[in-house]
Structures are given as C-alpha cells and as structure tokens.
C-alpha positions as YAML, in Angstrom:
chain: A
units: angstrom
residues:
- id: 1
  name: MET
  ca: [-67.35, -192.44, 68.25]
- id: 2
  name: THR
  ca: [-67.58, -194.53, 71.74]
- id: 3
  name: GLN
  ca: [-68.55, -192.68, 74.75]
- id: 4
  name: SER
  ca: [-65.84, -192.11, 75.95]
- id: 5
  name: ARG
  ca: [-64.01, -190.65, 72.95]
- id: 6
  name: ALA
  ca: [-66.77, -188.35, 73.37]
- id: 7
  name: THR
  ca: [-66.28, -187.35, 77.14]
- id: 8
  name: THR
  ca: [-62.63, -186.93, 76.52]
- id: 9
  name: VAL
  ca: [-63.50, -184.13, 73.32]
- id: 10
  name: THR
  ca: [-65.73, -182.68, 75.75]
- id: 11
  name: ALA
  ca: [-63.78, -182.02, 79.02]
- id: 12
  name: LYS
  ca: [-63.00, -178.63, 80.00]
- id: 13
  name: ARG
  ca: [-59.14, -178.54, 80.66]
- id: 14
  name: ASP
  ca: [-57.53, -175.28, 81.73]
- id: 15
  name: ALA
  ca: [-54.66, -173.49, 79.74]
- id: 16
  name: ALA
  ca: [-51.94, -176.06, 80.77]
- id: 17
  name: GLY
  ca: [-54.30, -179.23, 80.60]
- id: 18
  name: PHE
  ca: [-54.89, -180.10, 83.26]
- id: 19
  name: LEU
  ca: [-59.39, -181.07, 83.73]
- id: 20
  name: LEU
  ca: [-61.33, -178.76, 85.11]
- id: 21
  name: ASP
  ca: [-64.46, -181.74, 86.91]
- id: 22
  name: GLY
  ca: [-62.78, -184.46, 87.92]
- id: 23
  name: GLU
  ca: [-65.71, -186.19, 87.57]
- id: 24
  name: HIS
  ca: [-65.28, -186.28, 83.16]
- id: 25
  name: TRP
  ca: [-62.19, -188.43, 84.06]
- id: 26
  name: THR
  ca: [-62.00, -191.37, 81.95]
- id: 27
  name: THR
  ca: [-58.88, -193.81, 80.96]
- id: 28
  name: THR
  ca: [-59.56, -192.84, 77.62]
- id: 29
  name: LEU
  ca: [-58.60, -189.36, 78.76]
- id: 30
  name: ALA
  ca: [-55.95, -189.97, 81.35]
- id: 31
  name: GLU
  ca: [-54.22, -191.90, 77.47]
- id: 32
  name: GLU
  ca: [-55.00, -188.70, 75.32]
- id: 33
  name: THR
  ca: [-53.07, -186.93, 78.72]
- id: 34
  name: ALA
  ca: [-50.42, -188.91, 79.17]
- id: 35
  name: ARG
  ca: [-49.70, -188.84, 74.84]
- id: 36
  name: GLU
  ca: [-49.97, -185.12, 75.15]
- id: 37
  name: ASN
  ca: [-47.73, -184.34, 77.35]
- id: 38
  name: GLY
  ca: [-44.57, -186.50, 75.84]
- id: 39
  name: ILE
  ca: [-45.85, -190.69, 77.11]
- id: 40
  name: ASP
  ca: [-46.62, -192.92, 74.41]
- id: 41
  name: GLU
  ca: [-48.14, -195.73, 76.60]
- id: 42
  name: LEU
  ca: [-49.20, -195.75, 80.05]
- id: 43
  name: THR
  ca: [-48.17, -199.21, 80.97]
- id: 44
  name: ASP
  ca: [-49.49, -201.40, 83.83]
- id: 45
  name: ARG
  ca: [-46.60, -199.22, 86.40]
- id: 46
  name: HIS
  ca: [-48.15, -196.11, 85.14]
- id: 47
  name: TRP
  ca: [-51.62, -197.65, 86.23]
- id: 48
  name: GLN
  ca: [-50.84, -198.37, 89.59]
- id: 49
  name: VAL
  ca: [-49.29, -195.05, 90.44]
- id: 50
  name: ILE
  ca: [-52.33, -193.17, 88.61]
- id: 51
  name: THR
  ca: [-55.33, -195.56, 90.00]
- id: 52
  name: SER
  ca: [-54.00, -195.16, 93.36]
- id: 53
  name: MET
  ca: [-53.23, -191.93, 93.34]
- id: 54
  name: ARG
  ca: [-56.65, -191.18, 92.27]
- id: 55
  name: GLY
  ca: [-57.83, -193.67, 94.74]
- id: 56
  name: ALA
  ca: [-56.28, -191.68, 97.81]
- id: 57
  name: TYR
  ca: [-57.33, -188.15, 96.84]
- id: 58
  name: LEU
  ca: [-60.59, -189.28, 96.09]
- id: 59
  name: GLU
  ca: [-60.86, -191.05, 99.75]
- id: 60
  name: HIS
  ca: [-59.24, -188.77, 101.55]
- id: 61
  name: GLY
  ca: [-58.34, -185.51, 99.57]
- id: 62
  name: ALA
  ca: [-54.71, -186.11, 99.19]
- id: 63
  name: LEU
  ca: [-52.68, -184.24, 96.37]
- id: 64
  name: PRO
  ca: [-49.39, -185.59, 94.48]
- id: 65
  name: TRP
  ca: [-46.63, -184.78, 96.51]
- id: 66
  name: LEU
  ca: [-43.89, -187.56, 95.53]
- id: 67
  name: HIS
  ca: [-43.47, -188.12, 99.19]
- id: 68
  name: MET
  ca: [-47.30, -189.49, 98.79]
- id: 69
  name: ILE
  ca: [-47.34, -191.15, 95.54]
- id: 70
  name: THR
  ca: [-44.31, -193.38, 96.35]
- id: 71
  name: LYS
  ca: [-46.63, -194.16, 100.01]
- id: 72
  name: VAL
  ca: [-49.82, -195.20, 98.24]
- id: 73
  name: SER
  ca: [-48.39, -196.28, 94.61]
- id: 74
  name: HIS
  ca: [-45.24, -198.13, 96.49]
- id: 75
  name: VAL
  ca: [-43.18, -196.91, 93.63]
- id: 76
  name: GLU
  ca: [-39.79, -195.36, 94.57]
- id: 77
  name: ILE
  ca: [-38.60, -192.15, 93.25]
- id: 78
  name: PRO
  ca: [-36.25, -192.80, 90.92]
- id: 79
  name: GLU
  ca: [-38.92, -194.54, 89.24]
- id: 80
  name: LEU
  ca: [-41.66, -192.05, 89.14]
- id: 81
  name: PHE
  ca: [-39.22, -190.50, 87.14]
- id: 82
  name: GLU
  ca: [-38.48, -192.79, 84.59]
- id: 83
  name: LEU
  ca: [-41.94, -193.26, 84.34]
- id: 84
  name: PHE
  ca: [-43.01, -189.62, 84.29]
- id: 85
  name: PRO
  ca: [-40.56, -187.55, 83.55]
- id: 86
  name: LYS
  ca: [-38.97, -184.11, 84.52]
- id: 87
  name: ASP
  ca: [-42.21, -183.35, 86.71]
- id: 88
  name: PRO
  ca: [-43.90, -186.42, 88.05]
- id: 89
  name: SER
  ca: [-46.01, -184.82, 90.71]
- id: 90
  name: ARG
  ca: [-47.78, -182.44, 87.33]
- id: 91
  name: LEU
  ca: [-47.89, -185.15, 85.35]
- id: 92
  name: VAL
  ca: [-49.57, -187.75, 88.13]
- id: 93
  name: THR
  ca: [-51.79, -184.80, 88.90]
- id: 94
  name: LYS
  ca: [-52.94, -183.96, 84.67]
- id: 95
  name: ILE
  ca: [-53.19, -187.74, 84.08]
- id: 96
  name: ALA
  ca: [-55.45, -188.91, 87.09]
- id: 97
  name: GLY
  ca: [-57.30, -185.56, 86.95]
- id: 98
  name: ILE
  ca: [-57.07, -184.55, 90.46]
- id: 99
  name: PRO
  ca: [-57.03, -180.99, 90.40]
- id: 100
  name: LYS
  ca: [-54.40, -178.86, 90.36]
- id: 101
  name: ASN
  ca: [-52.75, -178.03, 93.55]
- id: 102
  name: ARG
  ca: [-51.63, -174.30, 92.73]
- id: 103
  name: ALA
  ca: [-48.87, -174.64, 96.42]
- id: 104
  name: CYS
  ca: [-46.98, -176.55, 93.88]
- id: 105
  name: ILE
  ca: [-47.39, -176.62, 91.23]
...
C-alpha cells in the first residue's frame, strides 16, 4: 500500500464527501473522489481546472464560484459542465479538496 493510498483511506470527509482537512488532499484522493462522483478519468483539462482552482483557494482564499473557476482556469462555462456534469462548482470543490462553501453549495 502506498502512502498516498493510505492518506486516501484515512482522509476524513463529511457526509456529502467533502474533505474536512485540505491538508490531507492528494491527487490519489482527487481521482477517487472524481470516480465516486461519476467522472471515470481526470483528463489534463480536468486537472487544469482542479489545480487552478486549488491554487487560487490556497493563495487567495478564492472559493469555486463558476465565474471564479472560468477566470482562473481559462475554461468556459459550457466546457465546465461537460467536464464536471450538473454542478461544476460543487464537484471542483470536492475533487480539489477545498472546504465546502456553505453559502452556495
């Protein structure tokens, strides 16, 4: 068992699947969370959104509103809905290990 896999197993999440402590986020956890939410494989385009939004959150505290996601990732809203079906803000938040924004998701 690799360390990142062990981290995935021990990472605590709330009942909706949001990571409780962003310090425990790993790419392995991101992939697992994506699969749990109907995204079989994270492509380079998915990672562009995830890493851009995670970076914006860690650097500026930016939460993943659709406008913010498009601004930092340079991926337009229609494509976001293709990459993260139904609710891109919610899925990016979960997959990127960003705390749940209780005001909008």
